[in-house]
C-alpha positions in Angstrom: -4.8 -8.4 27.2 -1.7 -10.0 26.7 0.6 -7.1 26.3 3.5 -7.4 24.0 5.7 -3.7 24.2 9.1 -3.2 24.3 9.2 -1.1 27.3 8.6 -2.8 30.9 8.6 -1.6 35.0 12.2 -1.3 35.7 13.5 -3.4 38.2 14.8 -1.9 41.2 12.6 1.2 40.1 13.5 4.2 42.3 12.1 7.6 41.9 14.1 9.8 43.3 17.6 8.5 41.8 16.5 8.6 38.6 15.4 12.4 39.6 18.1 12.9 40.2 19.5 11.3 38.1 17.9 13.9 35.5 18.6 16.4 37.5 22.6 16.1 37.2 22.6 15.1 33.4 20.4 19.0 32.6 22.9 21.0 35.0 25.2 23.2 33.8 26.3 24.3 30.3 25.2 21.6 27.8 22.7 18.5 28.8 23.8 15.1 29.5 21.6 14.0 26.5 22.8 9.5 26.4 21.8 9.3 30.7 18.5 11.0 29.4 17.8 9.5 27.0 18.6 5.7 28.6 16.6 6.5 31.5 13.3 7.9 29.9 13.3 4.4 27.5 14.4 1.9 30.3 10.7 3.1 32.1 7.5 2.6 32.2 5.3 5.4 31.6 4.0 4.7 34.8 7.2 4.9 36.8 8.1 8.3 34.3 4.8 9.2 36.2 6.5 9.0 39.0 10.3 9.9 38.3 8.2 13.5 37.9 6.7 13.2 40.8 9.8 12.6 43.1 11.8 15.5 41.0 9.7 18.0 41.8 9.6 17.5 45.7 12.9 17.0 45.1 14.5 20.0 43.4 10.5 22.5 43.4 11.0 22.4 40.1 8.7 21.0 36.8 10.7 17.8 34.9 8.7 18.1 31.7 9.3 22.5 31.6 13.4 21.6 32.5 13.5 18.7 29.4 11.9 21.5 26.9 14.8 24.0 28.4 17.6 21.5 27.8 16.6 19.9 24.5 15.6 20.6 21.0 13.6 19.9 17.8 12.6 16.3 17.3 14.5 14.6 20.1 12.8 17.4 22.7 9.1 16.5 21.3 10.0 12.3 21.6 11.7 12.9 25.1 9.5 15.0 26.2 6.1 13.2 25.0 7.2 10.2 26.3 6.8 12.0 29.6 3.4 12.7 29.5 0.5 10.3 30.1 -1.0 7.9 26.9 -3.6 9.5 27.7 -2.8 12.9 27.9 -0.4 12.2 25.1 -3.6 10.8 22.3 -5.5 14.7 23.6 -2.4 16.8 22.7 -2.1 15.2 19.3 -6.0 14.7 18.8 -6.2 18.8 20.0 -2.6 19.9 17.5 -4.8 17.8 15.0 -8.1 20.1 15.1 -6.7 23.8 16.3 -4.5 25.8 14.1 -4.4 26.1 10.2 -5.6 22.8 8.6 -6.8 19.6 9.9 -4.4 16.7 10.4 -6.5 14.4 9.3 -4.5 11.4 9.2 -3.9 12.2 12.6 -7.4 12.2 13.4 -8.0 8.4 11.8 -5.0 7.0 13.5 -5.9 7.0 17.0 -9.8 6.8 16.9 -9.3 3.9 15.0 -7.0 2.0 16.9 -8.1 2.5 20.1 -10.1 0.7 22.5 -13.1 2.1 24.6 -10.6 2.8 28.0 -8.6 4.3 26.1 -10.8 7.3 24.1 -13.1 7.7 27.3 -9.2 8.4 29.1 -8.6 10.1 26.6 -11.9 12.2 25.9 -11.1 13.1 29.9 -7.3 14.4 29.9 -8.6 16.8 27.0 -11.0 18.2 28.9 -8.1 18.7 31.9 -6.1 20.1 29.7 -8.0 22.3 26.8 -11.2 22.9 29.5 -12.9 22.3 26.6 -15.1 19.2 24.9 -13.3 16.8 22.5 -16.7 15.8 21.0 -17.2 19.4 20.3 -13.7 20.3 19.3 -13.6 17.3 16.1 -17.5 18.7 15.3 -16.4 22.3 14.3 -13.2 20.7 12.2 -14.5 17.9 10.1 -17.9 17.3 8.1 -20.5 14.7 6.6 -19.8 11.2 6.9 -16.5 11.4 8.2 -17.2 13.4 11.2 -20.4 11.2 12.3 -18.1 8.5 12.4 -15.4 10.0 14.5 -18.6 10.9 16.3 -19.7 7.6 16.6 -15.8 6.0 17.6 -15.8 8.8 20.1 -18.5 6.9 22.1 -15.8 4.6 23.4 -19.2 1.9 22.9 -17.7 -0.6 20.5 -19.3 -4.2 21.7 -16.4 -5.7 24.2 -17.8 -8.6 25.5 -16.5 -11.7 23.3 -19.6 -12.9 22.6 -20.7 -13.5 18.5 -24.2 -14.0 18.1 -24.3 -15.9 14.4 -27.6 -14.5 13.2 -26.3 -11.4 13.7 -23.3 -12.2 11.5 -25.3 -13.6 8.8 -28.0 -10.5 8.8 -24.8 -7.8 9.4 -22.6 -9.2 6.1 -26.6 -8.9 4.7 -26.9 -5.7 5.7 -23.7 -4.2 4.5 -24.0 -5.7 1.0 -27.7 -4.6 0.4 -26.4 -0.9 1.8 -23.6 -0.9 -0.7 -22.7 -3.4 -3.7 -26.2 -4.4 -4.6 -27.8 -1.1 -5.2 -26.7 2.0 -7.0 -25.7 4.9 -4.0 -24.3 3.4 -1.0 -25.9 3.7 2.7 -23.5 5.1 4.1 -25.3 4.9 8.0 -24.9 1.0 8.1 -21.6 0.8 7.5 -20.9 3.3 10.6 -23.1 1.5 12.7 -22.2 -2.1 11.8 -18.4 -1.5 11.8 -18.5 1.7 15.0 -20.4 -0.8 17.1 -19.5 -4.5 16.7 -16.7 -6.6 18.7 -13.7 -7.0 16.8 -14.4 -10.8 17.0 -18.5 -10.3 15.4 -16.5 -8.3 12.8 -14.3 -10.5 11.8 -16.3 -13.4 11.2 -19.1 -10.6 9.3 -16.2 -9.9 7.3 -15.4 -14.0 6.2 -19.6 -14.1 6.0 -19.4 -10.8 3.8 -16.7 -12.0 0.9 -18.7 -15.5 0.6 -21.8 -13.2 0.0 -20.3 -10.7 -2.7 -16.8 -12.7 -3.3 -15.6 -9.3 -2.7 -13.4 -8.2 0.1 -14.7 -5.7 2.8 -11.9 -4.0 1.7 -12.6 -3.6 -1.8 -16.6 -2.7 -1.1 -15.5 0.0 0.7 -13.0 1.3 -1.8 -15.9 0.6 -4.6 -18.6 2.7 -2.7 -17.5 5.3 -0.7 -14.0 8.2 -1.1 -12.3 11.2 0.8 -11.9 11.0 4.0 -14.6 9.4 5.3 -12.8 5.6 3.0 -9.6 6.3 4.5 -11.8 6.4 8.1 -13.5 3.7 7.3 -10.3 1.2 5.3 -8.5 2.1 9.0 -11.5 0.5 11.2 -11.4 -2.3 9.4 -7.7 -2.6 9.2 -7.8 -2.2 12.7 -10.4 -5.2 13.0 -8.1 -7.5 11.2 -5.1 -6.5 12.9 -4.2 -3.3 14.9 0.0 -4.3 15.0 -0.5 -4.6 10.9 -2.2 -1.1 11.0 0.2 0.3 12.7 3.5 -1.9 10.7 1.2 -0.2 7.3 1.7 3.5 9.1 4.9 3.3 10.2 6.7 2.4 6.7 4.0 5.6 5.2 6.1 7.5 7.8 9.3 6.9 6.6 9.0 5.9 2.9 10.1 7.5 0.3 11.6 11.3 0.6 11.2 13.0 4.3 9.7 11.5 7.4 6.9 12.0 9.0 8.1 12.3 12.4 5.2 13.6 14.3 3.6 10.6 13.1 6.5 7.8 13.8 7.2 9.5 17.5 3.4 9.6 18.1 3.2 5.3 17.1 6.6 5.0 18.9 5.6 6.4 22.2 2.0 5.0 22.1 2.6 1.2 21.1 5.7 0.8 22.9 3.9 -1.2 26.5 1.2 -2.5 24.1 2.5 -4.2 21.0 5.5 -3.4 19.2 6.5 -6.9 19.2 4.0 -8.4 17.0 4.0 -4.6 15.3 8.0 -5.2 14.5 6.8 -9.0 13.5 4.3 -7.5 11.3 6.9 -4.7 9.5 9.0 -7.6 8.9 6.0 -10.2 7.2 5.1 -7.2 5.0 7.9 -5.3 4.1 11.0 -7.5 4.2 12.7 -5.4 5.9 12.9 -4.6 9.8 11.1 -1.6 11.6 14.8 -1.7 13.4 16.8 -1.1 10.3 14.6 1.3 8.5 14.4 3.7 11.8 18.5 3.4 11.4 18.4 4.5 7.4 16.1 6.7 8.9 16.7 9.2 11.6 19.8 10.2 12.8 21.3 12.0 16.1 19.7 11.0 19.8 16.3 11.4 18.0 17.4 8.1 16.3 18.7 6.0 19.6 15.5 6.6 21.4 13.9 5.4 18.4 15.9 2.1 18.3 15.4 1.7 22.1 11.7 1.9 22.1 11.9 -0.8 19.0 13.6 -3.0 20.8 15.6 -4.7 19.0 16.7 -5.8 15.1 14.1 -8.8 13.4 16.4 -10.7 11.3 15.2 -10.7 8.4 15.3 -15.0 7.5 13.1 -15.8 11.1 10.9 -17.4 10.9 7.0 -16.0 12.0 5.9 -15.6 15.6 2.5 -17.2 15.8 1.0 -13.9 15.4 2.6 -13.4 11.9 2.1 -16.4 10.4 -1.9 -16.3 11.2 -1.6 -13.0 9.9 -0.3 -14.2 6.7 -1.7 -17.6 6.2 -5.1 -15.1 6.7 -3.8 -13.0 4.0 -3.5 -15.1 1.6 -6.9 -16.8 2.5 -8.7 -13.4 2.2 -6.4 -13.1 -1.4 -7.7 -16.7 -2.4 -11.6 -16.1 -1.4 -11.8 -12.4 -3.2 -12.8 -11.7 -6.7 -11.3 -8.5 -7.7 -14.2 -6.2 -9.7 -11.5 -5.0 -12.1 -12.8 -1.3 -13.5 -10.9 0.4 -16.6 -10.9 4.4 -16.2 -11.3 4.4 -20.5 -14.5 3.2 -21.9 -16.0 3.5 -25.2 -17.1 6.6 -26.6 -21.1 7.1 -27.4 -22.3 8.1 -30.5 -19.2 7.0 -32.0 -18.1 8.5 -35.4 -15.3 7.1 -36.9 -15.2 9.1 -40.4 -15.7 12.7 -37.9 -13.1 11.4 -36.4 -10.8 11.4 -38.7 -11.8 13.5 -40.3 -11.3 16.4 -37.3 -7.5 14.5 -36.7 -6.6 15.1 -40.1 -8.1 19.2 -39.7 -5.3 19.0 -36.8 -2.3 18.0 -38.1 -3.3 20.1 -40.9 -0.9 22.8 -42.7 0.9 25.5 -40.6 1.5 24.0 -36.8 -0.9 21.0 -34.6 -4.0 21.3 -32.9 -2.2 18.7 -29.8 -5.7 19.3 -28.1 -7.6 18.2 -30.6 -5.6 15.1 -30.9 -5.7 14.1 -27.1 -9.2 14.9 -26.9 -9.9 12.4 -29.9 -7.7 9.4 -28.9 -7.5 10.0 -24.9 -11.5 9.4 -25.0 -12.0 6.7 -27.4 -11.9 3.0 -26.0 -8.6 0.8 -28.5 -11.3 -1.1 -30.2 -12.8 2.5 -32.1 -9.3 3.2 -31.9 -8.9 0.5 -34.5 -11.9 2.1 -36.7 -10.5 4.8 -36.9 -7.1 4.3 -38.3 -9.1 1.7 -40.7 -11.1 5.0 -41.6 -8.6 7.8 -42.0 -6.7 5.2 -44.1 -9.9 4.3 -46.5 -11.1 8.5 -46.2 -8.2 10.4 -46.9 -5.7 7.3 -48.3 -3.4 8.2 -45.9 -1.4 6.5 -42.9 -3.2 7.8 -39.6 -0.1 6.6 -37.9 2.9 8.1 -39.9 1.2 11.3 -39.9 1.0 11.4 -36.0 4.7 10.4 -35.9 5.6 13.4 -38.4 2.8 15.9 -36.1 3.9 15.1 -32.6 7.4 14.8 -30.8 9.3 12.6 -27.6 7.1 11.7 -24.6 3.6 12.5 -26.2 4.2 11.1 -29.6 5.2 7.5 -27.7 2.3 8.2 -25.1 -0.7 9.0 -28.2 1.3 6.1 -31.0 0.5 3.8 -27.8 -2.4 4.3 -27.3 -3.6 3.6 -31.3 -1.5 0.5 -31.8 -3.8 -2.6 -31.0 -2.8 -4.0 -27.4 -0.7 -7.1 -29.5 0.8 -4.2 -31.4 1.9 -2.3 -28.0 2.8 -5.3 -25.6 5.4 -6.5 -28.9 6.5 -3.1 -29.2 7.3 -2.4 -25.5 8.8 -6.2 -25.1 11.0 -5.3 -28.7 12.0 -1.7 -27.2 12.6 -3.6 -23.9 15.4 -5.6 -25.7 16.7 -3.4 -28.6 20.2 -0.9 -27.8 22.9 -1.7 -25.8 21.2 -2.8 -21.9 18.3 -5.0 -21.0 15.4 -3.6 -19.4 14.2 -6.8 -17.5 11.7 -5.7 -15.5 10.3 -4.5 -18.4 10.3 -7.8 -19.3 9.0 -9.5 -16.8 6.3 -6.8 -15.8 4.2 -8.1 -19.2 4.6 -11.8 -19.2 4.1 -12.3 -15.6 0.9 -10.2 -16.0 -0.8 -10.9 -19.2 -3.3 -13.9 -19.8 -2.3 -16.3 -22.2 -4.0 -15.7 -24.9 -2.8 -12.1 -24.6 0.7 -13.9 -24.5 -1.1 -15.6 -28.1 -1.2 -12.5 -30.1 1.4 -10.3 -29.1 4.2 -13.4 -30.0 2.0 -13.3 -33.7 2.3 -9.5 -33.3 6.1 -9.7 -32.3 6.3 -12.4 -35.6 4.3 -9.6 -38.1 5.8 -7.0 -36.9 9.9 -8.2 -36.8 10.1 -11.4 -39.2 11.6 -13.3 -36.1 9.8 -14.4 -33.0 9.9 -13.6 -29.9 11.1 -16.3 -28.1 14.1 -16.4 -29.9 14.6 -12.8 -28.9 14.6 -13.2 -25.5 16.5 -16.2 -25.9 19.3 -14.3 -27.8 19.1 -11.0 -25.0 19.0 -13.0 -21.6 20.5 -16.2 -20.2 20.4 -19.3 -17.6 17.6 -19.5 -15.3 16.5 -16.3 -16.3 16.3 -16.7 -19.2 14.4 -19.8 -18.7 11.5 -19.2 -17.1 11.1 -16.1 -19.8 10.8 -18.8 -22.0 8.7 -20.8 -19.6 5.9 -17.8 -19.6 6.1 -16.6 -23.2 4.8 -19.9 -24.2 1.4 -18.9 -22.7 0.9 -22.0 -21.8 -0.1 -21.3 -17.5 -2.8 -23.7 -16.5 -6.8 -21.7 -16.1 -9.3 -22.5 -13.8 -9.7 -22.9 -9.7 -7.5 -24.1 -7.1 -7.4 -28.2 -6.5 -6.9 -28.3 -2.8 -4.7 -31.7 -2.6 -2.5 -31.1 -5.5 -1.9 -27.2 -3.5 -0.9 -28.6 -0.6 1.6 -31.0 -2.7 2.7 -28.0 -4.6 3.1 -25.9 -1.4 5.3 -29.2 0.2 7.6 -29.1 -2.8 7.9 -25.8 -2.4 8.9 -25.9 1.4 11.1 -29.6 0.2 13.5 -27.4 -2.1 14.5 -24.3 0.3 16.6 -26.9 1.7 17.9 -28.2 -1.5 20.8 -26.7 -3.5 19.9 -23.5 -5.3 19.6 -24.2 -8.5 17.3 -27.3 -8.1 15.0 -24.7 -6.1 14.9 -22.6 -8.7 13.8 -25.6 -11.1 11.4 -26.3 -8.4 9.8 -22.8 -7.6 9.6 -22.6 -11.6 7.9 -25.6 -12.6 5.1 -24.6 -9.9 4.9 -20.7 -10.1 5.2 -20.9 -14.0 2.5 -23.7 -15.0 -0.4 -23.0 -12.2 -2.8 -21.0 -12.5 -3.3 -17.7 -10.3 -6.0 -19.6 -7.9 -4.2 -22.2 -7.7 -1.3 -20.7 -6.9 -3.0 -18.5 -3.9 -3.7 -21.8 -2.3 -0.2 -22.8 -2.6 1.2 -19.7 -1.4 -1.6 -19.2 1.9 -0.8 -23.2 2.7 3.0 -22.5 1.8 3.1 -20.6 5.4 1.5 -23.5 7.2 4.7 -26.4 5.7 6.8 -23.8 6.3 5.6 -20.8 9.2 8.0 -18.6 6.8 6.2 -16.4 3.6 7.0 -17.4 0.3 8.3 -13.4 -0.3 10.7 -14.1 2.0 12.1 -16.9 0.6 12.3 -15.2 -2.4 13.9 -12.3 -1.6 16.4 -14.4 0.5 17.8 -17.3 -1.2 17.9 -15.8 -4.3 19.3 -12.9 -5.9 19.3 -10.7 -9.7 16.2 -11.2 -12.2 15.0 -14.6 -11.0 14.4 -12.9 -7.7 12.7 -10.4 -9.1 10.4 -12.4 -11.8 9.2 -15.3 -9.2 8.7 -12.1 -6.5 6.5 -10.9 -9.3 5.2 -13.7 -9.4 4.0 -13.4 -6.1 3.0 -10.0 -6.3 1.1 -10.7 -9.1 -1.0 -13.8 -7.8 -1.5 -11.7 -4.6 -2.8 -8.6 -6.0 -2.5 -7.2 -9.5 -3.1 -4.1 -8.9 -1.1 -3.1 -6.1 1.7 -5.0 -8.5 1.0 -2.0 -10.7 0.7 0.2 -7.9 4.1 -0.3 -7.2 5.8 -0.4 -10.6 4.1 3.2 -11.4 5.5 4.6 -8.0 9.0 3.3 -8.5 9.1 5.0 -12.4 8.5 8.2 -10.6 10.3 8.5 -7.2 13.4 10.4 -6.7 15.0 11.8 -9.5 13.8 11.5 -13.0 10.8 9.3 -14.2 10.8 6.5 -16.1 8.5 7.4 -18.8 8.7 4.4 -20.8 7.2 2.6 -18.0 5.3 5.1 -17.5 3.8 5.0 -20.7 3.6 1.2 -21.0 1.3 0.5 -17.9 -1.0 3.6 -18.4 -1.8 1.8 -21.3 -2.2 -1.2 -21.1 -3.8 -0.9 -18.2 -6.4 1.6 -18.2 -9.3 -0.2 -20.0 -8.7 -3.5 -17.9 -7.8 -1.9 -13.7 -6.3 1.3 -13.6 -9.2 2.3 -11.2 -8.1 -0.7 -8.9 -4.8 0.3 -9.6 -5.5 4.2 -8.8 -7.0 3.0 -5.1 -3.8 0.7 -4.7 -1.2 3.5 -5.0 -3.7 6.0 -3.4 -3.9 3.4 -0.3 0.0 2.3 0.0 1.9 5.3 -0.5 -0.9 7.8 1.3 -0.9 9.6 -2.4 -2.6 10.0 -5.0 -1.8 8.8 -8.8 -3.3 11.8 -10.3 -1.0 13.7 -8.0 2.1 11.7 -8.6 1.5 12.1 -12.2 0.8 16.2 -11.9 4.3 16.3 -10.4 5.9 14.4 -12.2 5.8 15.2 -15.8 4.4 18.3 -17.7 2.7 19.8 -20.9 0.7 17.5 -23.4 1.8 14.5 -21.8 1.0 14.9 -18.6 -2.9 17.1 -19.6 -3.3 12.6 -21.5 -1.8 10.9 -19.1 -4.5 12.6 -15.9 -7.0 12.1 -18.9 -6.0 8.2 -18.8 -6.3 8.4 -15.4 -9.7 9.6 -14.7 -9.8 10.8 -11.2 -8.0 12.4 -8.2 -9.6 9.8 -5.6 
């Protein structure tokens, strides 16, 4: 195994001199933290063990106890953890995760999914030695169901590491996984556990490719469809580690630092456990996925001696614009390949109501609004649990039966966000999109993000319907409105998209190669020419074709299209092209990100929240929910619950449809 760590054996190492250096740094009043952190982070773990022994023979004291006494807080946790051997460090993390109140499932998942057989066996021994109990028994006592079974399988450390691949077995396993999940009602979890828990990494990578050919779904999407809870999270982690351990850790590190507050235990655990193994690859994957260096993220998110120690372990700042190391280029290429091979099954959260009776619904709505006060619950229960087509029937029936305009009645009875949300649900999709485009352009400022989101994610048919609804509702064309509210290249991009003339159909491989080469060549041109060339391809080609183009772009340029856009472009043009790339890569994930941004931090962007929940609930809101949970480690349901209130919240949660 080639180690690509940032911490290696120090040359000319003298454990006695180091022991003395540490002793002097802690002597007297106050301690010299800088000396301690510089010394500890510039020695390998094996060398630190020698220093511990030398310290005891020279000074008759326990170095770890002295460090605990002298240091405090997160800095102490980090330095003391660096002094433990990897196996004892893992054992302590597992012990802390299962002992005491509640279980830290994320920690169990991270360690069990990412360690090789040797690391697992050494951890099992260390646990017995340190705590006098059996790690398997402790995990069994603290977990349950399929989650527990899979942890026990991983704990055996018996994954095949021979590197021999049997092509027939690859096909058999792919078929078995398909039969255990997508093909039948209910899921045969035992099959997933047996195959994902025991087969070799090389074998499973081939199984995943074969599985995609059979089902046109990635194994990740199947797991999200078939499994749930901690078991789902564990199986996804196993799959991510099979695909790329460094990418798995890059994602975990990002989640530990983004948003409010830092998950310091996770940050410490990963920075320590990977510093001698694959930190260089993790840094590369981090930059590929988040367009930001790990170094800068740690720098922005931590402080003091704790920060300095973490940055020493990180080892360096990766310039954003750099080309890929081979490892990251392969991962980027593979990510686009998976994206181009799989067809995501879009799943709504709102479906047509069975035994639908528009007359009864119309009467019930009238009753809810008649007389003094309004019965909001009755209105919400009807509107949020009918499909849009059914709501249009209710609108028509309301007028035929009662001679009243349902929209006017609702507007006069409801207020604020609840009114906006209910009215949004009652409009047809084309009317709603037209209204959202209008709102994004009226008044003082223009909401460019909303314009981009709508035009990038709608099909040609949806764009044509929206254009017609805009003309009918506002007596001017949407294209004219865009031209009067925006300017320059950004205006041209939106005008191109509003034609609804994007090609449809599969990728043309020869043309994809040519397109990729043209984009790569354009990166060296003047910025105006570059933007025009990007527009001519990104705004006109079909999404399946663009997936292939972006995949081949990695090969032509050794860079990722997203990084180029972020580095070479700016403002609304950058945001528009970036939204196209994200949508092409994974549209539900793009919407999940938009929802997260609408609610995180202070204040909520209610217009964005309403726009996405209303427009996606009958298309792919279930997929968006799964992506939200996967990326942000918190469910969309929880996020909405914490960020909204009252009847508005109740309606949003009904549209959301579940807690994940």
